C-alpha positions as CSV (number, residue, x, y, z in Angstrom):
1,M,31.2,-90.7,-48.0
2,E,34.3,-92.1,-49.8
3,Y,32.3,-93.0,-52.8
4,L,30.6,-89.6,-52.8
5,Y,34.0,-87.9,-52.7
6,F,35.3,-90.2,-55.5
7,I,32.4,-89.2,-57.8
8,L,32.5,-85.5,-56.8
9,G,36.3,-85.5,-57.4
10,F,35.8,-86.4,-61.1
11,I,33.1,-83.7,-61.5
12,I,35.2,-81.0,-59.8
13,L,38.4,-82.1,-61.5
14,I,37.0,-82.0,-65.1
15,G,35.1,-78.8,-64.4
16,G,38.3,-77.2,-63.0
17,A,40.3,-78.3,-66.0
18,T,37.6,-76.9,-68.4
19,L,37.6,-73.5,-66.6
20,L,41.4,-73.4,-66.5
21,I,41.7,-74.2,-70.2
22,D,39.0,-71.6,-71.1
23,G,40.6,-68.8,-69.0
24,A,44.2,-69.5,-70.1
25,A,43.3,-69.8,-73.8
26,N,41.5,-66.4,-73.6
27,I,44.5,-64.8,-71.9
28,G,46.7,-66.4,-74.6
29,R,44.6,-64.9,-77.4
30,R,44.7,-61.5,-75.7
31,L,48.5,-61.7,-75.7
32,G,48.5,-62.4,-79.4
33,I,49.6,-66.1,-79.2
34,P,48.7,-68.0,-82.4
35,S,45.8,-70.4,-82.0
36,G,47.9,-73.3,-83.1
37,I,50.3,-72.8,-80.2
38,I,47.3,-72.3,-77.8
39,G,45.9,-75.5,-79.1
40,L,49.1,-77.5,-78.6
41,T,50.2,-76.0,-75.3
42,I,47.2,-74.7,-73.3
43,V,44.4,-76.9,-74.7
44,A,46.5,-80.0,-75.2
45,I,48.1,-79.7,-71.7
46,G,44.6,-78.9,-70.4
47,T,43.1,-82.1,-71.7
48,S,45.8,-84.0,-70.0
49,L,45.4,-82.1,-66.7
50,P,43.0,-84.6,-65.1
51,E,45.6,-87.4,-65.7
52,L,48.4,-85.1,-64.6
53,I,46.8,-84.0,-61.3
54,I,45.7,-87.5,-60.4
55,N,49.3,-88.8,-61.1
56,V,50.9,-86.0,-59.1
57,F,48.8,-86.9,-56.1
58,A,49.3,-90.6,-56.7
59,S,53.1,-90.2,-57.0
60,A,53.3,-88.0,-53.9
61,N,51.2,-90.5,-51.9
62,G,53.1,-93.5,-53.0
63,N,50.3,-94.9,-55.2
64,T,52.6,-95.5,-58.1
65,D,50.6,-98.4,-59.6
66,L,47.7,-96.0,-60.0
67,A,49.9,-93.4,-61.7
68,V,51.2,-95.7,-64.4
69,S,47.9,-97.5,-65.1
70,N,46.0,-94.2,-65.4
71,V,48.3,-93.1,-68.3
72,L,48.2,-96.5,-70.1
73,G,44.4,-96.9,-69.7
74,S,43.8,-93.3,-71.0
75,N,46.0,-93.8,-74.1
76,I,44.2,-97.1,-74.9
77,I,40.8,-95.3,-74.6
78,N,42.0,-92.3,-76.6
79,I,42.9,-94.4,-79.6
80,L,40.5,-97.3,-79.6
81,V,37.4,-95.7,-78.1
82,I,37.5,-92.0,-78.9
83,I,38.7,-92.4,-82.5
84,G,36.7,-95.6,-82.9
85,I,33.4,-94.2,-81.8
86,T,33.9,-91.0,-83.7
87,A,34.7,-93.0,-86.9
88,L,31.5,-94.9,-86.5
89,I,29.6,-91.7,-86.5
90,A,31.4,-90.3,-89.6
91,P,34.7,-91.4,-91.3
92,I,37.6,-89.4,-90.0
93,P,39.8,-87.6,-92.6
94,V,43.4,-87.3,-91.3
95,L,44.9,-83.8,-91.8
96,K,48.4,-83.4,-93.2
97,H,50.1,-82.4,-90.0
98,T,48.5,-85.2,-88.1
99,Y,49.6,-87.6,-90.9
100,Y,53.2,-86.5,-91.2
101,R,54.0,-85.3,-87.6
102,D,51.6,-86.3,-84.8
103,I,50.9,-89.9,-85.5
104,P,54.6,-90.9,-86.1
105,F,55.6,-88.9,-83.0
106,S,52.9,-90.7,-81.0
107,L,54.4,-94.1,-82.1
108,F,57.8,-92.8,-81.1
109,A,56.6,-91.8,-77.6
110,V,55.1,-95.3,-77.1
111,G,58.3,-96.9,-78.3
112,L,60.4,-94.7,-76.0
113,L,58.2,-95.6,-73.0
114,F,58.6,-99.3,-73.9
115,F,62.4,-98.8,-74.1
116,M,62.5,-96.9,-70.8
117,V,60.8,-99.6,-68.8
118,Q,63.3,-102.2,-69.9
119,G,66.1,-100.3,-68.2
120,S,66.1,-96.9,-66.5
121,W,68.9,-94.3,-66.8
122,G,71.0,-92.6,-64.2
123,P,72.6,-93.5,-60.9
124,G,71.1,-96.6,-59.3
125,A,69.0,-97.3,-62.3
126,E,67.3,-100.7,-62.6
127,S,65.0,-102.5,-65.0
128,G,61.2,-102.0,-64.4
129,I,61.6,-98.5,-63.0
130,I,60.6,-95.2,-64.7
131,G,63.2,-93.1,-62.9
132,N,63.9,-89.4,-62.3
133,V,66.3,-89.2,-65.3
134,D,63.7,-90.9,-67.5
135,G,61.2,-88.3,-66.5
136,I,63.6,-85.5,-67.4
137,I,64.2,-87.1,-70.8
138,F,60.5,-87.3,-71.4
139,L,60.1,-83.6,-70.6
140,V,63.0,-82.5,-72.8
141,I,61.6,-84.4,-75.7
142,L,58.2,-82.8,-75.1
143,V,59.8,-79.3,-75.2
144,L,61.4,-80.3,-78.6
145,F,58.1,-81.5,-79.9
146,I,56.4,-78.2,-78.9
147,F,59.2,-76.3,-80.6
148,V,58.7,-78.2,-83.8
149,Y,54.9,-77.6,-83.6
150,Y,55.5,-74.0,-83.0
151,R,57.6,-73.6,-86.1
152,S,55.0,-75.3,-88.2
153,S,52.0,-73.5,-86.7
154,K,53.7,-70.1,-86.9
155,K,53.3,-70.0,-90.6
156,S,49.5,-70.0,-90.4
157,A,49.2,-67.5,-87.6
158,A,48.9,-64.5,-90.0
159,D,45.7,-65.9,-91.6
160,E,43.8,-66.2,-88.3
161,V,40.5,-64.4,-87.6
162,P,40.4,-63.0,-84.0
163,D,37.8,-64.6,-81.8
164,K,35.5,-62.7,-79.4
165,L,37.4,-62.4,-76.2
166,R,36.2,-62.5,-72.6
167,P,37.2,-59.7,-70.1
168,A,40.7,-60.4,-68.6
169,W,39.3,-60.3,-65.0
170,L,36.8,-63.1,-65.9
171,S,39.6,-65.2,-67.4
172,I,41.6,-64.8,-64.2
173,I,38.7,-65.9,-62.1
174,F,38.3,-69.0,-64.4
175,I,42.0,-69.8,-64.0
176,M,42.0,-69.5,-60.2
177,T,38.7,-71.4,-59.8
178,G,40.1,-74.1,-62.1
179,I,43.3,-74.5,-60.1
180,V,41.3,-74.9,-56.9
181,G,39.0,-77.5,-58.6
182,L,42.0,-79.4,-59.9
183,Y,43.6,-79.6,-56.4
184,F,40.6,-80.8,-54.5
185,G,39.3,-83.0,-57.4
186,G,42.7,-84.8,-57.7
187,E,43.1,-85.3,-54.0
188,W,39.6,-86.8,-53.6
189,I,39.9,-89.1,-56.7
190,V,43.2,-90.6,-55.5
191,E,41.9,-91.1,-51.9
192,G,38.6,-92.5,-53.3
193,A,40.4,-94.8,-55.8
194,V,42.4,-96.4,-53.0
195,F,39.3,-96.9,-50.9
196,V,37.2,-98.3,-53.9
197,A,40.0,-100.7,-54.9
198,K,40.3,-102.2,-51.3
199,N,36.5,-102.3,-50.9
200,L,35.9,-104.1,-54.2
201,G,38.9,-106.4,-53.9
202,M,40.5,-104.8,-57.0
203,D,44.1,-103.6,-57.2
204,E,45.0,-100.0,-57.9
205,A,46.2,-100.7,-61.4
206,T,42.9,-102.1,-62.5
207,I,41.0,-99.1,-61.1
208,G,43.4,-96.8,-63.0
209,L,43.1,-98.8,-66.2
210,T,39.3,-98.8,-66.1
211,I,37.2,-96.4,-64.0
212,I,39.8,-93.5,-63.7
213,A,41.0,-93.8,-67.3
214,M,37.4,-93.8,-68.6
215,A,36.3,-90.8,-66.5
216,T,39.3,-88.7,-67.3
217,S,38.8,-89.4,-71.1
218,L,35.1,-88.4,-71.0
219,P,35.8,-84.7,-72.0
220,E,37.7,-85.8,-75.1
221,L,35.1,-88.3,-76.0
222,V,32.2,-85.9,-75.7
223,T,34.1,-83.2,-77.6
224,S,35.0,-85.6,-80.4
225,I,31.4,-86.8,-80.7
226,I,30.0,-83.3,-80.8
227,A,32.7,-82.3,-83.4
228,S,31.8,-85.3,-85.6
229,M,28.1,-84.6,-85.4
230,K,28.8,-81.0,-86.4
231,G,30.8,-82.2,-89.5
232,N,34.3,-81.8,-88.0
233,P,35.3,-85.4,-87.3
234,E,39.0,-84.6,-88.2
235,M,39.3,-82.9,-84.7
236,A,38.9,-86.3,-83.0
237,I,42.1,-87.9,-84.2
238,G,44.2,-84.8,-83.6
239,N,43.0,-84.3,-80.1
240,A,43.3,-88.1,-79.2
241,V,46.8,-88.4,-80.7
242,G,48.0,-85.2,-79.0
243,S,46.6,-86.3,-75.7
244,C,48.5,-89.6,-76.0
245,I,51.7,-87.8,-76.6
246,F,51.2,-85.5,-73.6
247,N,50.1,-88.3,-71.4
248,I,53.4,-90.1,-71.9
249,L,55.8,-87.2,-72.1
250,L,54.2,-84.7,-69.7
251,V,52.2,-86.8,-67.2
252,L,54.6,-89.7,-66.8
253,G,57.5,-87.2,-67.1
254,V,56.3,-85.0,-64.2
255,S,55.2,-88.0,-62.2
256,S,58.5,-89.9,-62.4
257,V,60.4,-86.7,-61.6
258,I,58.4,-86.4,-58.3
259,S,58.9,-90.1,-57.5
260,P,60.3,-93.0,-59.5
261,L,57.5,-95.2,-60.9
262,P,57.9,-98.9,-60.5
263,F,56.7,-100.7,-63.7
264,H,55.5,-104.1,-62.6
265,P,55.4,-107.1,-65.0
266,G,51.6,-107.1,-64.9
267,S,51.6,-103.7,-66.5
268,M,53.6,-104.9,-69.5
269,L,50.4,-106.4,-71.2
270,D,48.8,-103.0,-70.8
271,L,51.8,-101.2,-72.4
272,I,51.8,-103.8,-75.2
273,M,48.1,-103.0,-75.7
274,V,49.0,-99.3,-76.0
275,L,51.6,-100.2,-78.6
276,I,49.0,-102.5,-80.5
277,A,46.4,-99.7,-80.5
278,T,49.0,-97.1,-81.8
279,V,50.2,-99.5,-84.5
280,T,46.6,-100.3,-85.5
281,L,46.0,-96.6,-85.9
282,V,49.2,-96.3,-88.1
283,V,48.1,-99.3,-90.2
284,F,44.6,-97.9,-90.8
285,V,45.8,-94.4,-91.6
286,Y,48.8,-95.3,-93.8
287,T,47.4,-98.4,-95.7
288,G,43.7,-97.7,-96.0
289,K,41.9,-96.0,-98.9
290,G,43.0,-92.3,-98.6
291,R,44.1,-90.7,-95.4
292,M,40.9,-91.7,-93.5
293,I,39.6,-93.9,-90.6
294,S,36.5,-95.6,-92.0
295,R,33.4,-96.8,-90.1
296,V,34.6,-100.4,-90.5
297,E,38.0,-99.5,-89.0
298,G,36.3,-97.6,-86.2
299,G,34.2,-100.6,-85.4
300,I,37.3,-102.8,-85.3
301,M,38.9,-100.4,-82.8
302,V,35.9,-100.4,-80.5
303,M,35.7,-104.2,-80.6
304,M,39.4,-104.4,-79.8
305,Y,38.8,-102.3,-76.7
306,A,35.8,-104.4,-75.6
307,A,37.9,-107.6,-75.8
308,Y,40.7,-106.0,-73.9
309,L,38.3,-104.7,-71.2
310,L,36.8,-108.1,-70.7
311,Y,40.2,-109.6,-70.4
312,V,41.2,-107.0,-67.7
313,L,38.1,-107.4,-65.7
314,Y,37.6,-111.2,-66.0
């Protein structure tokens, strides 16, 4: 039954997040909120909801190893797998705002996390702990990032074409159903992850880096593949980079405010891998031919993840 709950938890969690995003985005458009702001806040936060809900339950239950590894694993997959596979299907052009704003800010967020785990801030702070004050700093920086995004997105709001809107009552049903799905899905996944880890002789960190990180990244992967096949591969890199930013600043921020997150020495390699993946993306974007991720570069990214995964498992 524990395995069944574990699998059902992912289905319900992802389904709940999808309904919540859809309903909230529709309400946002009805209120006249620009699509750029909806994309960064409702949709971007929504794509990080699976990681956020899992981490909230993990932090509340004391499974802090699971909370940290979930974010690190998801960010590695977002960059190396999602962007890599999408680039293999079709080269990814990098849009101007992604080039000048999102990618540099993603590198800054990783660097900030790397700095935080070396020494926390606030009363009783110690090295190797992502503390409450660290979490508050993450959330404040996230608010600043959203404000900058708002200022840049506001300029294009006047040129938008209104979408066909669903009835408000249906959107509210979507939101309420999504919230219920997130709650039960998150609870079952955390309970199942602890059971699976003990049953297979694996630690919680490995489960978070692999199974949970892969499952919570599936919606972004499927969306990016479909977008690429429809001739819009540029969506992949924006979604993946935005998700990485929110995973660090929002998910770890909220999680560490709930409960300080110990950062064990064994997780340093995974954080270094996040840094390597982000730097690889920067190198490919800023030094390649044009602002583009080529098929060759996408293949290199996928092979990097395969090598990392083999190292983690064996």
